[in-house]
C-alpha positions in Angstrom: 0.0 0.0 0.0 1.4 3.4 -1.0 1.9 6.0 1.7 -0.7 8.8 1.6 2.2 11.3 2.0 3.5 10.1 -1.5 0.1 10.5 -3.1 -0.5 14.0 -2.0 2.3 15.6 -4.1 1.3 13.6 -7.1 -2.3 14.8 -6.8 -1.2 18.4 -6.4 1.0 18.1 -9.4 -2.0 16.7 -11.4 -4.2 19.6 -10.2 -1.8 22.4 -11.2 -0.4 20.9 -14.4 -3.4 19.1 -15.8 -5.8 22.0 -15.6 -3.9 24.5 -17.9 -6.5 25.1 -20.7 -6.0 28.6 -22.0 -9.0 30.9 -21.7 -9.0 34.2 -23.6 -11.2 36.9 -22.0 -11.8 40.0 -24.2 -12.3 42.3 -21.2 -11.5 45.4 -23.2 -14.5 44.8 -25.4 -16.9 45.7 -22.7 -18.4 49.1 -23.7 -17.6 52.0 -21.4 -20.3 53.0 -18.8 -21.4 56.3 -17.5 -20.3 57.0 -13.9 -22.0 59.9 -11.9 -21.0 61.2 -8.5 -23.2 63.9 -7.1 -23.5 65.6 -3.7 -25.9 68.5 -2.6 -26.5 69.9 0.8 -28.2 72.7 2.6 -24.8 74.4 2.7 -23.3 76.7 0.0 -20.2 74.6 -0.8 -19.5 71.3 -2.3 -22.8 71.2 -4.3 -21.5 69.5 -7.4 -21.9 66.6 -9.9 -19.0 64.8 -11.6 -19.7 62.8 -14.8 -17.1 60.4 -16.2 -16.9 57.5 -18.5 -15.3 54.2 -17.3 -12.0 53.1 -18.8 -11.4 49.6 -20.3 -11.1 46.9 -17.6 -7.4 46.4 -18.0 -6.6 50.0 -18.5 -4.6 51.9 -15.8 -5.9 55.2 -17.0 -8.5 57.0 -14.9 -12.1 57.5 -16.0 -12.4 60.1 -18.7 -14.5 63.2 -18.0 -17.8 63.7 -19.9 -18.1 67.2 -21.2 -21.1 68.9 -22.4 -23.7 66.9 -20.4 -27.0 68.4 -19.5 -27.3 68.3 -15.7 -30.4 69.6 -13.9 -31.8 69.5 -10.4 -35.5 69.1 -9.6 -36.7 70.2 -6.2 -40.0 68.6 -5.1 -41.2 68.3 -8.7 -40.1 71.7 -10.0 -36.9 72.2 -12.0 -34.9 74.6 -10.1 -31.4 74.7 -11.5 -29.2 73.8 -14.4 -25.7 73.0 -13.3 -22.8 74.6 -15.1 -19.7 72.8 -16.2 -16.4 74.1 -14.7 -14.2 75.0 -17.8 -11.1 74.4 -15.7 -12.2 71.0 -14.4 -14.0 69.1 -17.3 -16.7 66.7 -16.1 -17.5 68.7 -13.0 -20.8 70.5 -12.9 -21.7 73.0 -10.2 -24.9 74.6 -8.8 -24.8 78.5 -9.0 -22.7 80.3 -6.5 -24.4 80.6 -3.0 -27.0 78.0 -4.1 -28.1 75.8 -1.2 -30.7 73.0 -0.9 -33.5 73.0 1.6 -34.1 70.7 4.5 -36.6 67.9 3.9 -36.8 68.6 0.3 -36.5 65.8 -2.3 -34.2 66.4 -5.2 -34.0 64.5 -8.5 -30.7 64.7 -10.4 -31.0 64.3 -14.2 -28.0 63.8 -16.3 -28.3 63.5 -20.2 -25.3 62.3 -22.2 -25.6 61.4 -25.9 -29.4 61.3 -25.9 -29.4 59.0 -22.8 -30.8 60.3 -19.5 -29.8 58.9 -16.1 -31.7 60.0 -12.9 -31.5 59.5 -9.2 -33.4 60.9 -6.2 -32.4 61.8 -2.6 -33.8 63.9 0.2 -31.9 66.5 2.4 -32.4 65.1 6.0 -31.9 67.4 9.0 -28.8 66.8 11.0 -28.2 67.3 14.8 -26.1 70.3 15.8 -22.4 69.9 16.6 -21.6 70.7 20.2 -17.9 71.5 19.9 -14.5 70.5 18.7 -11.6 70.0 21.0 -8.0 69.0 20.6 -5.3 67.6 22.8 -1.8 66.1 22.5 -1.9 62.4 22.4 1.1 60.0 23.1 0.1 57.4 20.6 1.1 53.7 21.0 1.8 51.7 17.9 1.8 53.0 14.3 0.2 56.4 14.9 2.4 59.4 15.5 2.4 61.5 18.7 0.8 64.8 18.1 -2.4 66.8 18.4 -5.6 65.2 17.5 -9.2 66.6 17.2 -12.2 65.3 19.0 -15.8 65.9 18.0 -18.6 66.2 20.6 -22.3 65.9 19.8 -25.7 64.8 21.2 -27.2 62.0 19.2 -31.0 62.5 19.1 -33.2 59.7 20.3 -34.8 57.4 17.7 -33.0 54.8 15.6 -32.2 55.2 11.9 -29.9 58.1 11.8 -26.8 57.8 9.5 -23.8 60.1 9.4 -20.8 61.0 7.5 -17.9 63.3 8.5 -15.6 65.4 6.3 -12.4 66.7 7.7 -10.4 69.7 6.4 -6.9 70.6 7.6 -5.8 74.1 6.6 -8.4 74.2 3.8 -7.6 70.7 2.4 -9.9 67.8 2.7 -7.8 65.0 4.1 -10.5 62.3 4.9 -14.1 61.8 4.6 -15.5 58.8 2.6 -14.5 56.2 5.2 -15.8 58.2 8.1 -19.4 57.0 8.4 -21.6 55.8 11.2 -25.0 55.1 12.5 -26.8 55.3 15.8 -27.3 51.6 16.3 -25.1 51.5 19.5 -25.3 55.2 20.5 -29.0 56.1 20.0 -29.8 59.1 22.2 -26.3 59.3 23.7 -23.9 62.2 24.1 -21.1 61.2 21.7 -17.4 62.1 21.6 -14.7 60.5 19.3 -11.3 61.4 18.2 -10.4 61.5 14.5 -7.6 59.0 13.8 -5.4 60.8 11.3 -2.3 59.4 9.4 -0.5 62.6 10.4 -1.3 64.6 13.5 -2.1 68.2 13.6 0.4 70.9 14.6 -0.1 74.1 16.7 -1.3 76.8 14.4 -3.4 74.5 12.2 -7.0 75.3 11.3 -9.3 72.3 11.3 -12.9 72.2 9.9 -15.2 69.3 10.5 -18.4 68.9 8.6 -21.1 66.4 9.8 -23.8 65.3 7.4 -27.0 63.4 7.8 -27.0 60.7 5.0 -29.6 58.2 4.0 -29.5 54.5 5.0 -29.1 53.6 1.4 -26.0 55.8 0.9 -24.6 54.4 4.1 -24.8 51.0 2.7 -23.3 52.1 -0.6 -20.2 53.6 1.1 -19.8 50.5 3.2 -19.8 48.3 0.1 -17.2 50.6 -1.5 -15.0 50.2 1.6 -15.4 46.4 1.5 -14.3 46.4 -2.1 -11.1 48.2 -1.2 -10.2 45.4 1.3 -10.6 42.8 -1.5 -7.2 41.4 -2.7 -6.8 37.8 -1.3 -6.6 35.0 -4.0 -9.3 33.1 -2.1 -11.6 36.0 -1.4 -15.0 36.1 -3.1 -14.7 38.1 -6.3 -16.0 41.7 -5.8 -19.4 42.5 -7.4 -20.5 45.8 -8.9 -21.5 48.2 -6.1 -25.0 49.3 -7.0 -25.8 53.0 -6.8 -29.1 54.8 -7.2 -29.0 55.8 -10.8 -31.5 54.6 -13.5 -30.6 53.4 -17.0 -27.4 51.5 -16.0 -25.2 54.3 -14.8 -22.8 53.7 -12.0 -22.2 55.9 -9.0 -24.4 57.6 -6.5 -26.2 61.0 -6.0 -26.8 61.8 -2.4 -28.3 64.8 -0.5 -27.5 65.6 3.0 -28.2 68.1 5.8 -24.9 69.4 7.1 -23.4 71.4 10.0 -19.8 72.4 10.5 -17.4 73.7 13.1 -14.0 75.2 13.1 -11.1 75.0 15.5 -7.7 76.7 15.5 -5.0 74.8 17.4 -3.1 77.4 19.5 
């Protein structure tokens, strides 16, 4: 009787050598898709829509901007604004200067490219006020650097179902945002304080602006799916699936509306 330990290498060799049929996949033949990213708030900044066209699957080139699209916003059933493309940043479409959305209003974004129209709808939800921002020097243990870190303080209102996203600006530059999302599943109705974990700490003299947004449950799920896609990479992981947005007619991406509040702190 042959030893099982002698059979195992032979079986492995058969598995890896015997199954070598060549399969050609014409991945570049997949037609490009429209990708739309849109964000509007009740604030007067960052109300924009970005329209691009996906690159071939095997290409390392970024998505190409779509110029000349017709982009409109409909507020509660009435067309209110046509967004204007920025000549310096092709593919970016902005609402008029000082335009701001209204709390509790529903907005439909319509994007027409080459005779095809893509639409999505979201509502601007009210957001709880920020209490304050504080900072302190933190002697970090592990990979984070010692330095000054900012903490946010706010009262989470009672009633489950609130979802949040935080944007963080250091000296006028957005340094984080997409990955900072949360909900009230474990903090409903509580006073909440948490420190922003940054790759690089702040220094005295820096100016930090934190924006807190009330986002929809569907957008919260969308961002979570995107973050999970970024963690994919192991050979034995389940292959990533397309992250479904909220646009009609086969466009990728997401249009979301949010109520926002912001606070500023100067480290001194």
